[in-house]
C-alpha positions as CSV (number, residue, x, y, z in Angstrom):
1,M,-27.4,5.6,0.9
2,S,-24.8,3.2,-0.2
3,A,-21.2,2.8,0.9
4,G,-19.0,5.4,-0.9
5,T,-22.0,8.0,-0.9
6,T,-20.6,9.7,2.0
7,R,-16.7,11.2,2.5
8,L,-15.3,13.6,5.4
9,L,-12.7,15.8,5.1
10,L,-11.1,17.5,7.7
11,I,-8.1,19.7,7.5
12,N,-6.2,20.3,10.7
13,G,-9.2,19.0,12.7
14,V,-12.3,21.4,11.0
15,L,-14.6,19.2,9.1
16,Q,-15.0,21.2,5.9
17,T,-18.5,21.5,4.1
18,G,-19.2,20.9,0.7
19,D,-19.0,17.6,-1.7
20,V,-15.7,15.7,-0.6
21,P,-14.2,14.0,-3.8
22,P,-13.0,10.7,-3.6
23,V,-9.8,9.9,-2.3
24,S,-7.8,9.4,-5.6
25,S,-9.1,12.4,-6.9
26,F,-8.2,14.7,-4.0
27,L,-4.8,13.0,-4.0
28,E,-4.2,14.0,-7.4
29,S,-5.1,17.7,-6.7
30,T,-2.2,18.4,-4.6
31,S,1.4,17.5,-3.6
32,G,1.7,16.0,-0.1
33,A,2.7,12.7,1.8
34,Y,0.0,10.4,2.8
35,T,-0.8,7.3,4.2
36,T,-4.1,5.2,4.3
37,T,-5.4,2.8,6.8
38,R,-8.8,1.3,7.8
39,T,-11.2,0.3,10.4
40,H,-12.3,-3.3,11.6
41,D,-14.2,-4.8,13.9
42,S,-17.4,-2.9,12.6
43,A,-15.3,0.6,12.6
44,S,-14.4,0.2,16.3
45,C,-10.5,-0.4,15.9
46,I,-8.3,1.7,13.5
47,L,-5.4,-0.8,12.0
48,F,-2.2,0.0,12.9
49,W,-2.4,3.9,13.3
50,D,0.6,4.3,15.1
51,R,2.6,2.9,12.4
52,H,0.9,4.5,9.9
53,V,1.3,8.0,11.6
54,R,5.4,7.5,12.2
55,R,5.0,6.3,8.4
56,L,3.7,9.5,7.4
57,T,5.8,11.7,9.4
58,E,8.9,9.9,7.9
59,S,7.7,10.8,4.7
60,V,7.4,14.4,5.4
61,Q,10.7,14.6,6.9
62,I,12.5,13.0,3.5
63,L,10.6,15.2,1.3
64,S,11.4,18.1,3.0
65,E,14.9,17.0,2.8
66,T,15.3,15.6,-0.5
67,R,12.2,16.7,-3.0
68,P,10.2,19.5,-1.1
69,D,8.5,20.0,-4.2
70,L,6.6,17.1,-3.2
71,L,5.6,18.4,-0.3
72,G,4.1,21.4,-1.9
73,I,7.4,23.5,-1.3
74,G,8.1,26.1,-3.1
75,P,11.9,26.7,-4.9
76,G,14.5,28.8,-2.7
77,S,12.8,27.5,0.6
78,A,14.7,26.2,3.5
79,P,13.0,22.5,4.0
80,C,14.9,21.9,7.1
81,Q,12.7,24.5,8.9
82,T,9.9,21.4,8.1
83,K,11.4,19.9,11.3
84,L,10.4,22.2,14.0
85,Y,6.6,21.7,13.3
86,M,7.2,17.6,12.3
87,S,5.7,17.2,16.7
88,S,2.8,18.8,15.9
89,V,1.7,16.4,13.5
90,T,0.8,13.3,15.4
91,K,-1.3,15.8,17.6
92,S,-3.4,17.1,14.8
93,L,-4.2,14.0,13.5
94,N,-5.2,12.5,16.8
95,H,-7.4,15.0,17.3
96,S,-9.0,14.8,13.4
97,L,-9.4,11.2,13.9
98,R,-11.5,11.9,16.9
99,I,-13.7,14.2,15.7
100,G,-14.0,12.4,12.1
101,H,-14.2,9.0,13.5
102,R,-17.2,10.0,15.8
103,L,-18.8,11.7,12.3
104,A,-18.4,8.7,10.1
105,C,-19.8,6.3,12.8
106,D,-23.0,8.6,13.1
107,E,-23.2,8.5,9.5
108,R,-22.8,4.6,9.6
109,T,-25.5,4.3,12.3
110,R,-28.0,6.3,10.5
111,Y,-27.9,4.4,7.3
112,G,-27.6,1.1,8.8
113,L,-24.4,0.3,7.0
114,T,-22.0,-2.1,7.8
115,D,-19.1,-1.2,6.0
116,E,-15.7,-0.3,7.7
117,L,-14.3,2.8,7.5
118,A,-11.6,3.8,4.8
119,I,-8.8,6.5,6.8
120,T,-6.4,8.5,4.6
121,A,-4.2,11.3,6.5
122,F,-2.3,13.5,4.3
123,V,0.0,16.5,5.0
124,R,1.4,19.2,3.1
125,S,3.1,22.5,3.5
126,K,0.5,25.4,4.6
127,D,2.8,28.2,2.9
128,G,4.5,26.9,0.8
129,V,7.9,28.0,2.4
130,G,9.0,24.5,4.4
131,G,7.5,26.1,7.5
132,L,3.8,25.4,8.7
133,L,2.2,22.0,7.9
134,D,-1.6,21.0,6.9
135,V,-3.1,18.0,8.0
136,F,-5.8,16.8,6.6
137,L,-7.9,13.4,7.0
138,H,-10.1,12.1,4.1
139,I,-12.8,9.3,5.5
140,G,-14.6,7.4,3.4
141,F,-16.6,4.1,3.5
142,Y,-14.9,0.9,2.8
143,V,-16.6,-2.4,1.9
144,S,-13.7,-5.1,3.0
145,S,-13.1,-8.8,1.2
146,V,-13.5,-11.7,3.1
147,F,-10.1,-13.4,2.3
148,G,-10.0,-16.3,0.3
149,S,-13.2,-15.3,-1.5
150,G,-10.9,-13.7,-4.6
151,G,-7.7,-13.9,-5.5
152,A,-5.9,-10.7,-7.2
153,R,-4.9,-11.1,-11.1
154,L,-1.4,-9.3,-11.7
155,A,0.0,-7.5,-15.1
156,V,3.0,-6.0,-15.3
157,A,3.1,-2.8,-16.6
158,G,6.1,-0.8,-16.2
159,P,8.7,0.6,-14.2
160,G,9.4,1.5,-10.6
161,R,8.5,4.4,-8.8
162,D,11.0,7.5,-8.0
163,L,11.8,8.1,-4.3
164,A,10.1,5.2,-2.7
165,S,11.1,5.5,0.5
166,A,8.4,8.6,1.0
167,K,4.8,7.6,0.1
168,Y,3.7,10.4,-1.9
169,S,0.9,11.9,-3.9
170,D,2.8,12.7,-7.1
171,W,2.7,9.0,-7.7
172,V,-1.1,8.9,-8.4
173,R,-0.8,10.9,-11.1
174,V,2.4,9.2,-12.5
175,R,0.5,5.4,-12.4
176,K,-2.2,6.6,-14.3
177,G,0.3,6.1,-17.3
178,L,0.5,2.3,-16.2
179,E,-3.4,2.0,-17.0
180,K,-2.5,1.4,-21.0
181,M,-1.5,-2.2,-20.1
182,R,-4.2,-2.9,-17.4
183,L,-5.7,-5.6,-19.5
184,P,-9.7,-7.0,-18.6
185,N,-10.3,-8.8,-15.3
186,V,-6.8,-7.2,-13.9
187,T,-6.9,-6.2,-10.6
188,E,-3.3,-5.0,-9.6
189,L,-0.3,-3.8,-11.6
190,L,3.2,-4.8,-10.9
191,L,6.4,-2.6,-11.5
192,T,9.7,-3.5,-12.8
193,N,12.6,-2.2,-14.0
194,N,14.0,-4.9,-16.5
195,G,11.5,-7.5,-17.0
196,D,12.6,-10.0,-14.5
197,E,12.7,-8.7,-11.1
198,L,9.3,-8.1,-10.1
199,L,9.1,-5.0,-7.4
200,E,6.1,-4.2,-6.2
201,G,2.6,-3.6,-7.5
202,S,0.9,-0.1,-7.9
203,I,-0.6,0.5,-4.7
204,T,0.5,-2.7,-3.0
205,N,3.4,-4.8,-1.9
206,F,4.3,-8.1,-3.5
207,F,5.6,-11.6,-2.2
208,V,6.1,-14.9,-3.5
209,V,6.5,-18.1,-1.6
210,R,8.9,-20.3,-3.9
211,K,10.8,-23.3,-3.6
212,V,14.7,-23.3,-3.2
213,A,17.4,-25.9,-3.3
214,D,18.2,-27.2,0.1
215,N,21.9,-27.1,0.3
216,S,22.3,-29.4,3.5
217,S,20.9,-32.3,1.6
218,A,22.9,-34.8,0.0
219,P,23.9,-33.7,-3.5
220,N,21.8,-36.6,-5.6
221,L,18.8,-35.9,-3.8
222,S,16.4,-33.3,-5.2
223,S,15.5,-31.6,-1.8
224,Y,13.5,-28.1,-1.4
225,R,12.6,-26.0,1.0
226,I,10.1,-23.0,1.3
227,E,11.0,-19.6,1.1
228,V,9.1,-16.0,0.9
229,Q,10.4,-13.6,-1.1
230,T,10.0,-9.7,-1.7
231,A,11.9,-7.1,-3.1
232,P,13.8,-5.0,-0.8
233,V,14.0,-0.9,0.1
234,K,16.4,-0.3,-1.3
235,D,15.2,-1.7,-4.7
236,G,13.2,1.2,-4.2
237,V,9.9,-0.5,-3.0
238,L,7.8,1.1,-0.4
239,P,8.3,0.2,2.9
240,G,4.9,-0.7,3.8
241,V,3.2,-1.3,7.0
242,V,1.9,-4.5,6.2
243,R,5.3,-5.6,4.3
244,Q,6.8,-4.9,7.6
245,L,4.2,-7.1,9.3
246,V,5.0,-9.6,7.2
247,I,8.5,-9.6,7.5
248,E,8.4,-9.3,11.5
249,I,5.8,-12.1,11.3
250,C,7.8,-14.9,9.4
251,S,11.1,-14.1,11.7
252,D,8.4,-14.8,14.9
253,K,7.1,-17.9,13.2
254,G,10.5,-19.6,11.5
255,I,9.7,-19.0,8.4
256,P,12.5,-18.0,5.6
257,L,12.2,-14.7,4.1
258,R,14.6,-13.4,2.2
259,E,14.6,-9.8,0.9
260,I,15.2,-10.1,-3.0
261,A,12.7,-9.1,-5.9
262,P,10.8,-12.5,-7.4
263,S,12.4,-13.6,-10.7
264,W,9.8,-13.9,-13.2
265,S,12.2,-16.0,-15.1
266,Q,11.8,-18.5,-11.9
267,R,8.4,-18.3,-11.5
268,H,8.2,-22.0,-12.2
269,F,9.6,-22.4,-8.5
270,W,6.4,-20.1,-7.6
271,E,4.3,-22.0,-5.0
272,E,2.4,-18.9,-3.8
273,A,1.9,-15.3,-4.4
274,F,0.1,-12.7,-2.0
275,I,0.1,-9.0,-1.9
276,T,-0.4,-6.5,1.1
277,S,-1.7,-3.1,1.8
278,S,-3.9,-1.6,4.3
279,L,-7.3,-1.6,2.6
280,R,-6.9,-5.4,1.2
281,I,-4.5,-6.8,4.3
282,V,-3.4,-10.0,2.4
283,Q,-4.6,-10.9,-0.8
284,H,-3.6,-14.4,-2.7
285,V,-2.7,-14.0,-5.9
286,D,-4.9,-16.0,-8.6
287,S,-2.7,-15.3,-12.3
288,I,0.1,-12.9,-13.2
289,Q,0.7,-11.9,-16.6
290,A,3.8,-10.9,-18.0
291,P,5.1,-9.5,-21.8
292,A,7.0,-12.0,-23.7
293,S,9.2,-9.0,-23.8
294,Y,10.0,-6.1,-21.6
295,Q,10.5,-3.9,-24.7
296,D,6.4,-4.8,-25.5
297,L,5.5,-2.5,-22.2
298,K,6.5,0.5,-24.9
299,L,4.0,-0.3,-27.2
300,K,0.7,1.7,-27.1
301,T,-2.1,-0.4,-25.3
302,W,-2.0,-3.9,-23.6
303,E,-3.7,-5.3,-26.8
304,D,-0.3,-5.2,-28.7
305,V,1.6,-7.2,-26.3
306,S,2.2,-10.6,-26.1
307,W,1.3,-11.9,-22.8
308,I,2.8,-15.1,-20.5
309,S,0.5,-16.3,-17.5
310,K,1.2,-17.7,-14.2
311,N,-1.8,-19.3,-12.4
312,F,-1.9,-20.5,-8.6
313,E,-4.5,-22.2,-7.1
314,G,-6.2,-20.2,-4.2
315,P,-4.4,-19.0,-1.1
316,G,-1.5,-21.3,0.1
317,G,-1.2,-22.4,3.3
318,I,1.9,-19.6,3.7
319,T,-0.4,-16.9,2.8
320,T,-3.1,-18.1,4.7
321,L,-1.0,-18.2,7.9
322,I,0.3,-14.7,7.5
323,Q,-2.8,-13.1,6.5
324,K,-4.2,-15.1,10.1
325,E,-1.3,-13.7,12.3
326,I,-1.3,-10.6,10.6
327,M,-5.4,-10.0,11.9
328,A,-4.4,-11.5,15.3
329,R,-1.9,-8.4,15.7
330,A,-4.5,-6.0,14.4
331,G,-6.5,-6.2,18.0
332,G,-3.3,-5.7,20.2
333,E,-2.1,-2.9,17.9
334,G,-5.3,-1.5,17.0
335,Y,-6.3,2.3,18.1
336,R,-9.5,2.3,19.6
337,I,-11.3,5.5,20.0
338,N,-13.4,5.7,23.3
């Protein structure tokens, strides 16, 4: 047995029998809100579980009020009724987590695995009319990488997502259309609406560490300071759990951070870049490739595009500090199941 060959699926706390599909296939098959996290410390602790549950319930509420179809609610229903059932979501998730975690750890021990667990919580309408909710928990094995051992290779692929304030499964199908711009060896795709302002990755948030002019210095002196930049939520990016942690850490550590979309035309000022997600946590960026013209993204495949590259040399000091601080908080905010 190897990582990924065993997966578990629970619906409302009940373990499902039969073959369980990979999480990407599961999400493609139905509409609903979801969030993904993982364990650490030999599967004993779920990373930032409480934050993920809050994020999931917020997504459910947003979808029920603005796009009930993305929650599996049919036309003509009363989406506001979903509010009556939100209080049961957390209870059902925690119940499913206790059961699923125990079963997954049994499998982990039985087969002598050292992998962590990838956990996706998913919520959709049960009856299609905006009332009862079904709560799913998908658990699989996940091989976590060592920070600094391999950087991300990014390519700008297409426009940003709709309704980024909520995380929903229909995006999994939409992002497949971006795959035509995935060059060989590219590990993540970047989103932009105008070819210059970089928003986020298709499954990650995106940050740069750049030099900005220090206006407090004498006008004839070349003086710069470092600033972390990431696109603001209002521009249409996911308010990711780890993204928020980066913002909090920068505030606590006195690291200047500005919520502004990094500008590709200013890339010569970029000292570092990194992406974040609840599985990767923080991963430094090795390279970014973007089309010479934004109009090139309308071409058929990546082979038809003329690309420009920006390269980095390993994880920089700010990226490393942020990774270290996030993992230091993981224990304090981790959800441990006895």
